[in-house]
C-alpha positions as CSV (number, residue, x, y, z in Angstrom):
1,M,-0.3,0.0,0.5
2,P,1.4,3.2,-1.3
3,E,2.0,6.2,1.7
4,V,-0.2,8.9,2.1
5,I,0.9,11.9,3.7
6,A,-2.1,13.9,5.6
7,R,-2.6,17.2,7.8
8,S,-5.2,19.3,8.5
9,L,-5.9,22.4,10.4
10,R,-8.2,24.5,11.4
11,L,-8.1,27.8,11.2
12,S,-10.0,31.3,12.9
13,S,-9.4,34.5,10.7
14,P,-8.3,36.5,12.5
15,P,-5.6,35.5,13.7
16,D,-5.0,33.3,11.0
17,S,-3.9,34.1,7.9
18,V,-2.7,31.9,4.6
19,D,0.8,32.2,6.0
20,T,-0.7,29.1,8.5
21,V,-1.9,27.2,5.4
22,Q,1.9,27.7,3.5
23,D,3.3,26.5,7.0
24,L,0.8,23.3,6.9
25,L,1.7,22.7,3.2
26,A,5.6,23.2,3.9
27,T,5.2,20.3,6.5
28,I,3.8,18.3,3.1
29,W,6.0,18.9,0.6
30,A,8.3,18.4,3.0
31,Q,7.2,14.8,3.3
32,T,7.2,14.3,-0.3
33,P,10.7,15.3,-1.7
34,G,9.6,13.2,-5.0
35,L,6.7,15.6,-5.7
36,D,6.6,16.4,-8.6
37,D,8.0,21.1,-8.8
38,E,4.9,22.0,-11.0
39,D,2.3,19.6,-8.9
40,R,3.2,20.9,-6.2
41,M,4.0,24.6,-7.1
42,A,0.0,24.1,-8.7
43,A,-1.3,22.8,-6.0
44,E,0.1,25.2,-3.3
45,L,-1.1,28.2,-5.2
46,A,-4.9,26.8,-5.9
47,I,-5.0,25.8,-2.5
48,V,-4.2,28.7,-0.8
49,E,-6.0,30.6,-2.9
50,L,-9.0,29.3,-2.3
51,A,-8.0,29.7,1.4
52,A,-7.5,33.7,1.0
53,N,-10.3,34.1,-0.8
54,V,-12.8,31.8,1.8
55,I,-10.8,34.4,5.0
56,E,-11.8,37.9,2.6
57,H,-14.6,37.6,1.1
58,A,-17.3,33.7,2.4
59,N,-17.8,36.1,5.7
60,E,-18.2,39.5,3.6
61,G,-15.7,40.0,5.9
62,E,-16.3,38.8,9.1
63,P,-14.3,36.9,10.9
64,I,-15.0,33.2,10.0
65,T,-13.5,29.5,10.9
66,F,-12.9,27.0,8.4
67,S,-11.3,23.7,8.5
68,L,-8.8,22.4,6.3
69,S,-7.5,19.3,4.9
70,V,-4.6,17.5,2.6
71,V,-3.5,14.7,1.2
72,V,-0.9,13.7,-1.2
73,Y,-1.5,10.1,-2.7
74,D,0.9,8.3,-5.0
75,D,-1.6,9.7,-8.1
76,R,-3.3,12.7,-6.6
77,I,-2.6,15.9,-4.4
78,E,-6.7,16.0,-2.8
79,A,-7.4,19.2,-0.7
80,T,-10.8,19.2,1.1
81,A,-12.3,22.3,3.0
82,T,-14.9,23.6,4.6
83,D,-16.7,27.1,5.6
84,S,-19.4,28.2,7.3
85,G,-19.2,31.5,5.8
86,S,-22.8,33.2,4.1
87,V,-21.8,33.8,0.5
88,G,-22.4,30.0,-0.6
89,E,-23.8,30.8,-3.9
90,V,-21.3,29.2,-6.3
91,D,-21.6,28.7,-10.3
92,L,-19.0,26.8,-11.4
93,Q,-20.0,25.8,-14.8
94,R,-20.8,29.8,-16.1
95,R,-17.6,31.1,-14.3
96,E,-19.7,34.4,-13.8
97,M,-17.0,36.9,-12.2
98,P,-18.7,40.2,-11.0
99,D,-15.6,42.0,-10.4
100,G,-13.8,40.7,-13.5
101,E,-11.3,38.4,-11.4
102,S,-13.1,35.8,-9.2
103,E,-16.4,34.3,-8.4
104,R,-17.7,35.8,-5.3
105,G,-14.1,36.6,-4.5
106,R,-13.0,32.7,-4.8
107,G,-10.8,32.8,-8.1
108,V,-12.0,30.2,-9.4
109,P,-11.2,30.2,-12.5
110,L,-7.5,30.5,-11.4
111,M,-8.0,27.1,-8.7
112,Q,-9.5,25.5,-12.5
113,S,-6.7,26.4,-14.2
114,L,-4.1,24.5,-11.5
115,T,-5.7,21.9,-10.8
116,D,-7.8,18.8,-12.6
117,S,-11.3,18.5,-10.7
118,I,-13.0,21.3,-8.7
119,E,-16.8,20.7,-6.5
120,H,-18.7,22.9,-4.1
121,R,-21.4,21.7,-2.2
122,R,-23.5,23.9,-0.2
123,I,-25.6,22.0,3.1
124,E,-27.0,22.9,5.5
125,G,-25.1,25.9,6.0
126,T,-21.8,24.9,5.2
127,N,-19.2,25.3,2.5
128,H,-17.5,21.9,1.5
129,W,-14.9,22.0,-1.1
130,T,-12.8,19.0,-3.3
131,L,-9.7,20.8,-5.3
132,V,-8.0,17.7,-6.7
133,R,-4.9,17.7,-8.7
134,A,-3.2,14.3,-10.8
135,R,0.7,14.2,-10.3
136,R,2.8,14.0,-13.4
137,T,3.0,11.3,-15.4
138,T,5.2,10.2,-18.0
139,E,2.1,10.4,-20.2
140,P,0.8,13.7,-21.8
141,R,-1.8,15.5,-19.4
142,A,-4.5,15.0,-21.5
143,S,-4.7,11.6,-21.4
144,R,-4.3,10.7,-18.0
145,A,-7.3,9.5,-16.1
146,M,-8.8,11.4,-13.2
147,P,-9.3,9.8,-10.2
148,S,-12.6,9.5,-9.3
149,I,-13.6,10.9,-5.9
150,S,-16.9,11.3,-3.9
151,I,-18.3,14.4,-2.4
152,A,-20.4,12.6,-0.3
153,G,-17.6,11.0,0.7
154,V,-15.7,14.2,1.9
155,I,-19.0,14.9,3.2
156,D,-18.8,12.4,5.0
157,E,-16.1,12.1,7.0
158,M,-16.9,15.9,7.6
159,A,-19.1,15.8,9.5
160,R,-18.0,12.5,11.4
161,Q,-14.6,14.7,11.8
162,R,-17.4,17.7,13.2
163,A,-19.2,15.2,15.2
164,L,-15.6,13.9,17.3
165,D,-14.7,17.6,17.8
166,D,-17.4,18.7,19.4
167,M,-18.1,15.7,22.0
168,G,-14.9,17.5,23.4
169,I,-13.5,14.6,24.4
170,L,-10.0,13.8,22.8
171,D,-6.5,14.7,24.2
172,T,-8.9,14.1,27.0
173,P,-6.9,13.0,30.6
174,P,-7.4,9.3,31.4
175,E,-10.6,8.6,33.2
176,E,-11.2,5.6,35.6
177,R,-15.0,4.9,34.1
178,F,-13.2,3.9,30.6
179,D,-10.1,2.6,31.7
180,R,-12.5,0.1,33.8
181,V,-13.9,-1.2,30.4
182,T,-9.9,-1.8,28.8
183,R,-8.5,-3.8,32.2
184,L,-12.1,-5.5,32.3
185,A,-11.9,-6.5,28.8
186,V,-8.3,-7.6,29.1
187,Q,-9.5,-9.7,31.8
188,L,-12.0,-11.8,30.5
189,F,-10.3,-12.2,27.0
190,G,-7.3,-13.0,28.1
191,V,-5.4,-10.7,25.8
192,E,-2.7,-8.3,26.7
193,S,-4.1,-5.4,25.1
194,A,-7.4,-3.4,25.2
195,A,-7.9,-0.2,23.8
196,I,-10.9,2.5,23.7
197,N,-9.6,4.3,19.9
198,L,-11.3,7.7,18.1
199,V,-10.0,8.3,15.0
200,D,-9.1,12.2,14.1
201,H,-7.8,13.8,11.2
202,D,-4.8,12.4,10.6
203,R,-4.2,9.9,13.9
204,Q,-5.8,7.1,15.9
205,W,-5.6,8.8,19.4
206,S,-6.6,6.2,22.6
207,K,-9.1,7.6,25.0
208,S,-8.1,4.3,26.9
209,I,-5.4,2.1,26.9
210,V,-3.9,-1.2,27.9
211,G,-0.6,-2.9,26.9
212,P,2.3,-2.0,25.0
213,S,1.2,0.5,22.6
214,S,1.0,3.8,21.6
215,P,-1.6,6.3,22.9
216,E,-1.5,7.7,19.4
217,L,-1.2,6.0,16.0
218,D,-0.9,6.5,12.6
219,R,-4.8,6.8,10.8
220,S,-3.2,4.7,7.5
221,K,-1.6,2.3,10.2
222,S,-4.8,1.9,12.6
223,M,-7.2,-1.4,12.3
224,C,-9.7,0.3,14.1
225,S,-10.1,3.2,11.6
226,I,-11.2,0.3,9.1
227,V,-14.0,-0.7,11.6
228,A,-14.7,2.8,12.0
229,A,-14.9,3.5,8.3
230,T,-17.0,0.4,7.4
231,G,-19.2,0.6,10.7
232,E,-19.0,-3.1,11.0
233,P,-17.2,-5.3,13.6
234,L,-13.5,-6.9,12.8
235,I,-12.3,-9.3,13.3
236,V,-8.8,-10.8,12.1
237,G,-7.8,-14.6,13.5
238,D,-4.1,-13.5,11.9
239,M,-3.4,-10.4,10.3
240,R,-0.3,-11.4,8.8
241,A,-1.8,-14.4,6.7
242,D,-4.2,-11.5,5.6
243,E,-3.0,-9.3,2.7
244,R,-5.3,-7.2,3.6
245,Y,-4.1,-6.6,7.1
246,A,-0.3,-7.6,7.0
247,D,1.0,-4.2,7.0
248,K,0.1,-3.1,10.0
249,V,0.6,-6.1,11.7
250,E,3.2,-5.3,15.0
251,D,6.1,-7.9,16.1
252,G,5.4,-8.1,19.8
253,I,2.0,-6.0,19.6
254,I,0.0,-7.0,17.2
255,D,-1.3,-10.1,15.2
256,F,-4.7,-10.4,16.1
257,Y,-7.1,-8.4,16.2
258,A,-11.1,-7.8,17.2
259,G,-13.0,-4.3,17.3
260,Y,-16.1,-3.1,17.2
261,P,-17.7,0.8,16.3
262,L,-18.7,3.3,18.0
263,Y,-20.7,6.6,17.4
264,A,-21.2,10.2,17.8
265,P,-25.0,10.9,19.0
266,G,-26.3,11.7,16.3
267,G,-25.1,8.4,14.1
268,E,-21.3,9.0,12.8
269,R,-19.0,6.6,13.1
270,I,-16.1,7.9,15.4
271,G,-13.6,4.9,16.3
272,A,-13.9,1.4,18.0
273,F,-13.4,-0.4,21.1
274,C,-11.0,-3.2,20.5
275,V,-8.8,-6.0,21.9
276,Y,-6.1,-7.8,20.6
277,D,-2.6,-9.6,21.0
278,P,1.0,-9.5,19.3
279,Y,0.4,-13.6,18.6
280,P,-2.6,-15.4,16.2
281,R,-5.9,-16.4,17.5
282,T,-9.2,-17.7,17.3
283,F,-12.8,-15.8,18.7
284,S,-16.0,-17.3,19.1
285,V,-19.5,-16.6,19.0
286,R,-19.9,-16.0,22.7
287,E,-16.6,-14.0,22.1
288,S,-17.8,-11.8,20.2
289,E,-21.4,-11.4,21.9
290,M,-19.0,-10.0,25.0
291,L,-17.3,-7.6,22.8
292,R,-20.5,-6.1,22.0
293,D,-21.6,-5.7,25.4
294,L,-18.4,-4.0,26.7
295,A,-18.5,-2.3,23.1
296,A,-21.8,-0.6,24.8
297,W,-21.2,-0.2,27.5
298,V,-18.6,2.3,26.6
299,Q,-21.0,3.3,24.0
300,Q,-23.3,4.4,26.9
301,E,-20.4,6.3,28.6
302,L,-19.4,8.4,25.5
303,T,-22.9,9.9,25.8
304,V,-22.6,10.4,29.2
305,S,-19.0,12.7,27.7
306,Q,-21.5,14.3,25.1
307,E,-24.0,15.1,28.3
308,L,-21.5,16.6,30.0
309,S,-19.8,18.5,27.5
310,K,-23.1,19.9,26.7
311,A,-23.7,20.9,30.3
312,S,-20.6,22.4,31.2
313,E,-20.9,24.6,27.5
314,V,-24.4,25.5,29.2
315,Q,-22.4,26.4,32.5
316,Q,-20.0,27.9,31.1
317,G,-22.7,30.2,29.1
318,L,-23.8,31.4,32.8
319,L,-20.6,33.1,33.3
320,P,-20.8,36.6,32.9
321,Q,-20.0,37.3,28.8
322,Q,-19.2,41.4,28.8
323,L,-16.6,43.2,30.4
324,L,-18.1,46.1,32.6
325,S,-18.2,49.2,31.3
326,M,-16.6,50.9,34.7
327,P,-14.4,53.6,34.4
328,G,-11.0,53.9,35.8
329,W,-11.7,50.2,36.8
330,T,-10.3,46.8,35.2
331,I,-12.2,43.4,35.9
332,A,-11.1,40.0,35.2
333,G,-12.4,36.6,35.7
334,V,-11.9,32.4,35.5
335,C,-13.6,29.1,36.2
336,I,-12.2,26.2,35.0
337,P,-14.1,23.1,36.6
338,A,-12.0,19.9,37.6
339,R,-14.1,17.6,35.6
340,A,-16.4,19.0,32.5
341,V,-18.2,20.7,35.0
342,G,-18.2,22.4,38.8
343,G,-18.8,24.2,41.9
344,D,-17.8,27.2,42.0
345,F,-18.9,30.6,39.3
346,Y,-18.2,33.8,39.4
347,D,-20.0,36.8,38.5
348,W,-20.8,40.4,38.0
349,Y,-23.1,42.4,37.4
350,P,-24.0,45.9,37.7
351,V,-26.1,47.8,40.6
352,G,-26.7,51.1,40.8
353,E,-23.4,53.1,41.2
354,G,-21.4,50.7,40.4
355,A,-21.8,46.1,40.0
356,A,-22.2,43.7,42.0
357,F,-19.8,41.1,42.6
358,T,-19.8,37.0,43.6
359,L,-17.5,33.9,43.6
360,A,-19.0,31.3,45.0
361,D,-18.0,27.7,46.2
362,A,-20.6,24.5,46.3
363,M,-19.3,21.3,48.1
364,G,-18.4,18.8,45.7
365,K,-18.3,18.6,42.0
366,G,-19.3,17.4,39.2
367,I,-23.2,17.6,37.9
368,A,-24.2,17.6,41.5
369,A,-22.6,20.6,42.4
370,S,-22.9,22.4,39.5
371,I,-26.9,22.4,40.1
372,I,-26.7,24.2,43.6
373,A,-24.2,26.7,42.1
374,A,-26.2,27.5,39.6
375,T,-29.6,27.9,41.9
376,V,-27.4,30.2,44.4
377,R,-25.9,32.3,40.8
378,A,-30.0,32.8,40.1
379,V,-31.1,33.5,43.7
380,L,-28.2,35.6,44.5
381,R,-28.9,37.5,41.1
382,S,-32.6,38.1,42.4
383,A,-32.1,39.1,45.1
384,A,-29.9,42.6,43.7
385,R,-33.5,44.5,44.9
386,F,-31.8,44.5,48.1
387,A,-30.6,48.0,48.9
388,D,-28.0,46.4,50.9
389,V,-25.4,43.4,50.8
390,S,-26.8,42.2,53.9
391,G,-30.1,42.3,52.9
392,A,-29.7,40.2,49.4
393,V,-27.4,37.3,51.2
394,E,-30.3,36.9,53.8
395,A,-32.9,36.4,51.1
396,A,-30.3,34.1,48.7
397,S,-29.9,31.4,51.8
398,A,-34.0,31.6,52.8
399,A,-34.2,30.5,49.2
400,L,-31.4,27.9,49.5
401,S,-32.1,27.0,53.1
402,V,-34.7,24.3,51.9
403,D,-32.6,23.2,48.8
404,L,-29.8,22.7,50.4
405,D,-30.7,20.8,53.5
406,N,-32.5,18.5,51.4
407,A,-28.6,17.7,49.8
408,G,-26.4,17.4,52.4
409,V,-24.5,20.7,50.3
410,F,-22.6,23.8,51.6
411,V,-21.9,26.5,49.8
412,T,-18.9,29.0,50.8
413,A,-19.5,32.7,49.1
414,F,-18.1,36.1,48.8
415,H,-21.1,38.7,48.2
416,G,-20.7,42.5,47.8
417,R,-20.9,45.9,45.8
418,L,-18.8,48.6,45.0
419,D,-19.5,51.7,44.5
420,M,-17.2,52.8,41.4
421,D,-16.6,56.6,42.8
422,S,-15.2,56.1,46.1
423,G,-14.2,53.0,45.4
424,V,-15.5,50.9,48.9
425,M,-16.7,47.4,48.5
426,T,-19.5,46.4,50.5
427,F,-19.5,42.7,51.1
428,V,-20.6,39.9,53.1
429,D,-18.0,36.7,53.2
430,A,-19.6,33.6,53.9
431,G,-17.4,30.9,54.5
432,H,-15.3,31.9,52.5
433,G,-12.4,33.7,53.6
434,L,-10.3,33.9,50.1
435,S,-9.8,36.9,49.4
436,V,-6.9,39.8,49.7
437,V,-6.0,43.2,49.2
438,A,-2.7,43.9,47.2
439,R,-2.4,47.3,48.2
440,A,-1.0,49.8,45.0
441,G,2.4,50.6,48.0
442,G,3.8,47.2,48.5
443,G,1.1,46.0,51.1
444,S,-1.8,43.2,51.6
445,E,-5.0,42.9,53.6
446,R,-6.7,39.8,53.9
447,L,-10.1,39.9,54.4
448,T,-12.1,37.7,56.7
449,S,-14.8,35.5,56.8
450,K,-17.6,36.6,60.2
451,T,-20.9,34.7,58.6
452,P,-21.0,30.5,58.1
453,P,-21.3,29.4,54.5
454,L,-24.7,29.4,52.8
455,G,-27.2,26.2,53.9
456,V,-25.3,25.9,57.8
457,D,-27.6,27.7,59.4
458,I,-30.9,29.5,58.6
459,E,-30.8,31.9,61.7
460,T,-27.6,33.9,60.8
461,E,-27.1,37.2,61.2
462,W,-25.5,37.7,57.8
463,V,-22.5,40.6,58.9
464,Q,-21.6,42.9,55.9
465,Q,-18.5,44.3,56.0
466,T,-16.2,47.5,53.6
467,V,-12.6,47.7,52.4
468,Q,-11.3,50.7,50.1
469,L,-9.6,50.1,47.3
470,E,-7.7,52.6,46.0
471,P,-5.9,54.1,43.2
472,G,-3.7,50.5,42.1
473,D,-5.4,48.6,44.6
474,T,-6.2,45.2,43.2
475,L,-8.6,42.8,45.0
476,V,-8.0,39.2,44.5
477,I,-10.9,36.6,45.3
478,V,-9.9,33.3,44.5
479,S,-11.7,28.8,45.6
480,D,-9.8,26.7,47.3
481,G,-8.9,25.0,44.2
482,V,-6.6,28.3,43.4
483,L,-4.8,27.8,46.1
484,D,-4.2,23.7,45.3
485,L,-2.2,25.5,42.6
486,Y,0.6,26.7,45.1
487,D,1.0,24.6,48.7
488,G,-2.8,24.6,49.3
489,T,-2.3,26.3,52.6
490,L,-3.2,30.3,53.2
491,R,0.5,30.9,52.2
492,S,-0.4,31.1,48.6
493,L,-2.1,34.5,49.1
494,D,1.0,35.9,49.9
495,N,2.0,33.9,45.8
496,L,-1.2,35.7,44.7
497,V,-0.8,39.3,46.1
498,A,2.8,39.6,44.9
499,L,1.7,38.5,41.1
500,A,-1.3,41.5,41.4
501,L,1.7,43.6,42.2
502,L,3.4,41.8,38.9
503,A,0.4,42.0,36.7
504,Q,0.4,45.3,34.8
505,D,-3.9,43.9,34.8
506,P,-6.0,41.8,36.3
507,W,-6.2,39.2,32.6
508,E,-2.2,39.1,32.9
509,I,-3.6,37.6,36.8
510,V,-5.9,35.7,34.9
511,D,-3.6,33.9,32.1
512,A,-1.0,33.1,34.9
513,I,-3.8,31.3,36.4
514,K,-4.5,29.5,33.9
515,A,-0.9,28.4,32.9
516,R,-0.5,27.1,36.5
517,A,-3.9,25.1,36.3
518,R,-3.0,23.1,33.0
519,G,-3.2,19.7,33.3
520,F,-4.3,19.7,37.1
521,S,-7.9,18.3,38.1
522,A,-8.1,17.7,41.6
523,D,-10.3,20.8,42.3
524,D,-12.3,23.4,39.9
525,V,-10.6,26.6,39.8
526,T,-12.1,30.3,40.5
527,A,-10.7,33.7,40.4
528,L,-12.0,37.2,40.6
529,I,-9.8,40.2,39.7
530,I,-10.9,43.6,40.3
531,R,-8.1,46.4,39.7
532,R,-8.8,50.3,40.4
533,D,-6.9,51.7,37.4
534,D,-4.3,53.9,39.0
535,A,-5.3,57.7,39.0
536,D,-4.0,59.4,36.3
């Protein structure tokens, strides 16, 4: 089987440009030294022309995101692209050119002169493009038969890839709920390896794997990519003896293979659950049924993952999406759940001559904590009608008491209102105690908690406090997950003060917390940063 060189990328313009496309093409040309210069230059010019005009015209000048895949076969160079631009009517036959140079700015005549085939379809608001250039041979160009391509097949692959991307599972950390299945499969079938493999653009990636194999494999060498392509179970007792699969044998890793297809919620084939062994063996009917049942278990967990992904989108959507209009102040926030969803949140919204700010941490993690957090957010917002902060927290406590008691949880919270002119923050700290003011002169002041968390005692008297923020001062409010990024103790607040004094603005503090939290999954990480700008 000839080697296939493939690369894919997703661009967002801005900031990406045709330079990004040329960088992609350079990596492909470097791996195909036998490619004829004329074919290379013609293909590159046609692909860059398509990308440039999609960026400039497909969304009528507005920012656009699109995907591009380029594959070099032994007989052709093939590029496929999708964009969701609003301009979708392209007449490839008549080639009417309103500006004298291009068809709706896409340079159709130029691309047609450089390639052997162009196809375009607009399906469900998305443009799908395929460009093909046959590689040069010793035959005259006119006598060469063009390889047939299927735009339907290209669209199916794009839909499959989009479904996999939308699940948000690629390159995520290992999870016990998946690892449990692969460990059990190794024991049940007496094999060395079992894996949950997902077929990405040009690679196979393992969500869970037991055995000596690498978690990533070139797609062209993957048995699971065959299962994903056909949607049928595949059992090969001796791969070395079957010419269709002999090139995928790996000594000491795989010579026997059994795989069952896995699907996205929309029915797109995204990978396979498989077991394999370095030695040939037989696979009984009963074992085939067990493989099917374990694959169904994996499928159920994938569905849960999709639901969690959607829940994560909803929860992130509840965070404030717009910057407050507060001249003289800069506000920033970040919330990184330990799982798909979490029990932390931050919030801000205009109130009177300033704004209200909340950071809360519901006990626990995951879906249950996220439901409680969303409820607390909604109740505190609805209590904004109260003239004072303590009244708002008292009303929220009364409204939440039954729910929190039934759930057996409590919520720590900082809830305050800032007068933007005076710089006075009036707040109630309900058992939170993780707030500190970094003073412009270099000192700091920790804000203490004087009341218990919400859900502990409905008879609590919610003590109201104040703190004065002077020009250059920064108020940092965090969840305990941020402390865990340092030494896990209250001494971590000193690290945050030092960070606040060095940072140019609150967003720089947020970026530093994000960088430190990368790959950290023990607890939700949430921070709210409020800085009074220096006086002119």
